[in-house]
C-alpha positions as a printed NumPy array, in Angstrom:
array([[124.071, 105.513,  98.429],
       [122.581, 103.25 ,  95.947],
       [124.882, 102.045,  93.096],
       [124.359, 100.301,  89.74 ],
       [127.179,  98.078,  88.847],
       [127.309,  97.307,  85.082],
       [129.897,  94.365,  84.757],
       [129.672,  91.018,  82.961],
       [132.496,  89.456,  84.94 ],
       [130.52 ,  87.563,  87.622],
       [133.611,  87.162,  89.839],
       [134.327,  90.847,  89.865],
       [130.766,  91.909,  90.091],
       [130.146,  89.658,  93.023],
       [133.274,  90.987,  94.807],
       [132.149,  94.539,  94.042],
       [128.779,  93.975,  95.536],
       [130.068,  92.415,  98.77 ],
       [132.909,  94.928,  99.166],
       [130.935,  98.138,  98.405],
       [128.23 ,  96.955, 100.595],
       [130.662,  96.557, 103.614],
       [131.665, 100.233, 102.798],
       [128.229, 101.543, 103.199],
       [126.661, 101.31 ,  99.726],
       [123.528,  99.51 ,  98.423],
       [124.531,  97.839,  95.171],
       [122.568,  96.422,  92.308],
       [124.249,  94.466,  89.684],
       [123.472,  93.854,  85.834],
       [125.83 ,  92.284,  83.198],
       [124.848,  93.985,  79.976],
       [123.668,  97.168,  78.268],
       [120.077,  96.327,  77.781],
       [119.558,  95.434,  81.463],
       [121.406,  98.437,  82.624],
       [119.192, 100.823,  80.518],
       [116.076,  99.144,  81.877],
       [117.402,  99.48 ,  85.408],
       [118.19 , 103.165,  85.024],
       [114.676, 103.811,  83.371],
       [112.881, 102.382,  86.427],
       [115.169, 102.993,  89.381],
       [117.031, 105.956,  90.906],
       [120.624, 105.513,  91.666],
       [123.203, 107.782,  93.311],
       [125.964, 106.661,  90.862],
       [126.715, 104.01 ,  88.093],
       [129.835, 101.875,  87.878],
       [130.166, 101.04 ,  84.154],
       [132.509,  98.611,  82.42 ],
       [133.482,  99.56 ,  78.863],
       [133.398,  96.107,  77.295],
       [129.96 ,  94.415,  77.618],
       [128.605,  91.351,  75.805],
       [125.939,  93.277,  73.979],
       [127.655,  96.487,  73.328],
       [129.908,  99.285,  74.29 ],
       [129.752, 100.997,  77.632],
       [130.786, 104.232,  75.877],
       [127.786, 104.104,  73.502],
       [125.574, 103.41 ,  76.501],
       [127.021, 106.328,  78.366],
       [126.509, 108.644,  75.395],
       [122.916, 107.526,  75.147],
       [122.183, 108.153,  78.734],
       [123.713, 111.629,  78.514],
       [121.667, 112.45 ,  75.377],
       [118.541, 111.446,  76.984],
       [119.171, 113.866,  79.818],
       [120.281, 111.462,  82.5  ],
       [122.52 , 112.971,  84.986],
       [123.388, 110.158,  87.27 ],
       [127.203, 110.266,  87.953],
       [128.989, 107.511,  86.039],
       [132.537, 106.105,  86.967],
       [134.155, 104.006,  84.248],
       [135.802, 100.919,  85.473],
       [137.816,  99.037,  82.858],
       [140.932,  97.253,  81.781],
       [141.19 ,  99.672,  78.872],
       [143.253, 102.347,  80.604],
       [145.246, 104.145,  77.992],
       [145.076, 107.911,  77.726],
       [142.991, 107.832,  74.654],
       [140.515, 105.516,  76.463],
       [140.232, 107.894,  79.458],
       [139.768, 110.889,  77.121],
       [137.05 , 109.107,  75.115],
       [135.249, 108.183,  78.246],
       [135.321, 111.555,  79.857],
       [134.288, 113.204,  76.641],
       [131.356, 110.759,  76.421],
       [130.035, 112.091,  79.759],
       [131.83 , 110.087,  82.436],
       [132.419, 111.728,  85.685],
       [135.474, 109.549,  86.586],
       [137.595, 106.796,  85.208],
       [139.519, 103.986,  87.187],
       [141.624, 101.256,  85.488],
       [141.586,  97.639,  86.454],
       [143.212,  96.299,  88.692],
       [141.971,  98.761,  91.222],
       [141.81 ,  99.313,  94.941],
       [138.403,  98.978,  96.514],
       [138.813, 101.754,  98.929],
       [140.04 , 104.178,  96.166],
       [136.962, 103.215,  94.073],
       [134.584, 103.917,  97.122],
       [136.45 , 107.332,  97.726],
       [135.959, 108.271,  94.058],
       [132.333, 107.371,  94.054],
       [131.679, 109.553,  97.212],
       [133.402, 112.293,  95.438],
       [131.374, 112.146,  92.143],
       [128.127, 111.915,  94.268],
       [129.019, 114.897,  96.28 ],
       [129.666, 116.967,  93.128],
       [126.401, 115.812,  91.653],
       [124.616, 116.978,  94.69 ],
       [126.401, 120.323,  94.618],
       [128.315, 119.838,  97.823],
       [132.071, 120.471,  98.384],
       [132.18 , 119.275, 102.062],
       [132.996, 115.711, 102.496],
       [131.557, 115.433, 105.995],
       [127.983, 116.891, 105.958],
       [126.903, 118.531, 109.316],
       [123.6  , 119.37 , 110.997],
       [122.963, 120.721, 114.441],
       [126.193, 119.488, 116.011],
       [126.164, 116.168, 114.187],
       [128.81 , 115.381, 111.583],
       [128.86 , 112.46 , 109.31 ],
       [131.948, 110.625, 108.238],
       [130.95 , 108.549, 105.051],
       [134.377, 107.054, 104.756],
       [133.933, 105.405, 108.236],
       [130.09 , 105.152, 108.467],
       [130.089, 106.919, 111.703],
       [128.77 , 110.038, 113.252],
       [130.206, 112.552, 115.674],
       [128.06 , 114.676, 118.045],
       [129.686, 117.249, 120.144],
       [133.089, 115.685, 120.056],
       [132.092, 112.062, 120.657],
       [132.016, 109.375, 117.958],
       [128.723, 107.634, 117.532],
       [128.76 , 104.191, 115.615],
       [125.898, 103.5  , 113.331],
       [124.913, 100.395, 111.512],
       [125.074, 100.577, 107.638],
       [121.348, 101.13 , 107.429],
       [121.301, 103.675, 110.195],
       [123.993, 105.564, 108.488],
       [122.336, 105.421, 105.077],
       [118.991, 106.908, 106.504],
       [120.756, 109.62 , 108.352],
       [123.043, 110.428, 105.353],
       [119.871, 110.595, 103.005],
       [118.342, 113.166, 105.387],
       [121.549, 115.226, 105.917],
       [122.247, 115.278, 102.119],
       [118.804, 116.964, 101.598],
       [118.233, 119.132, 104.816],
       [114.719, 120.447, 105.016],
       [113.461, 117.975, 102.348],
       [110.934, 115.308, 103.356],
       [112.246, 111.901, 102.468],
       [109.322, 109.438, 102.067],
       [109.541, 105.917, 103.464],
       [109.576, 104.547, 100.003],
       [112.525, 106.644,  99.022],
       [114.481, 105.701, 102.016],
       [113.783, 101.898, 101.451],
       [115.124, 102.362,  97.88 ],
       [118.433, 103.739,  99.419],
       [118.621, 100.714, 101.82 ],
       [117.573,  97.623,  99.718],
       [118.622,  96.222,  96.445],
       [116.317,  94.395,  94.121],
       [116.663,  90.856,  95.748],
       [116.504,  92.036,  99.378],
       [113.269,  91.63 , 101.294],
       [111.928,  94.792, 102.893],
       [110.291,  94.513, 106.356],
       [107.105,  96.535, 106.776],
       [108.449,  98.611, 109.702],
       [112.212,  98.723, 108.829],
       [112.45 , 102.44 , 108.443],
       [110.66 , 103.217, 111.642],
       [112.878, 100.747, 113.52 ],
       [116.041, 102.411, 112.131],
       [114.821, 105.953, 112.75 ],
       [114.111, 104.948, 116.395],
       [117.707, 103.704, 116.752],
       [119.158, 106.785, 115.391],
       [117.047, 108.923, 117.727],
       [118.252, 106.687, 120.727],
       [121.849, 107.477, 119.705],
       [121.773, 111.088, 118.593],
       [118.697, 112.4  , 120.558],
       [114.954, 112.538, 119.768],
       [114.972, 115.962, 118.462],
       [117.147, 115.438, 115.282],
       [114.638, 113.743, 113.113],
       [111.09 , 114.831, 112.568],
       [108.36 , 112.467, 111.568],
       [105.962, 114.118, 109.123],
       [102.944, 111.823, 109.633],
       [101.716, 110.197, 106.55 ],
       [104.397, 111.679, 104.462],
       [107.925, 110.582, 105.64 ],
       [110.852, 112.187, 107.624],
       [113.085, 115.154, 107.648],
       [115.852, 116.808, 109.829],
       [114.451, 119.177, 112.429],
       [115.521, 122.731, 112.203],
       [115.362, 123.467, 115.884],
       [115.437, 121.338, 118.95 ]])
């Protein structure tokens, strides 16, 4: 799951980037409204974490602008302004959730997973496919009753496929899930991770659509 964090406090944004990455997210960070709008215009994110008070404007104004333009990416407001009136204003402006500072990182991650699920039209928190169940909170999989540990990137690829069963995910789309702006992408990285997933969960789970990408296989 790829996130955009819009936060001008460098200490906090660095902490969020490190902490959320450890919890399975790919995180890009910007510090102002202008950069955030540009990032959303040219990238696809699963959710946005948005501070209200930014150096070049209001997060609420930015949020209203996004919603007016038709942008549906889930937004979680993260701010020190945690009065009831502030929460109401944020939700009415189009936010999907609201969390006041200080906050617990695990709660933030759980709320992000919840708003992403809702945006995808899913009620279940643990997607399943042909005997494989994903646990996003633990970044692990279960297959026929046994726990299968996955690396962060293996989990991200498998989750992208299981969140969209039957849909072909291109190599580029999967790379965008795995890597932030400043991370180098190796030429065969997707193939390597898919190979490792197959080694752990069986060769018949993921189908290669030659020249296009990958999708979950309907039948063994």
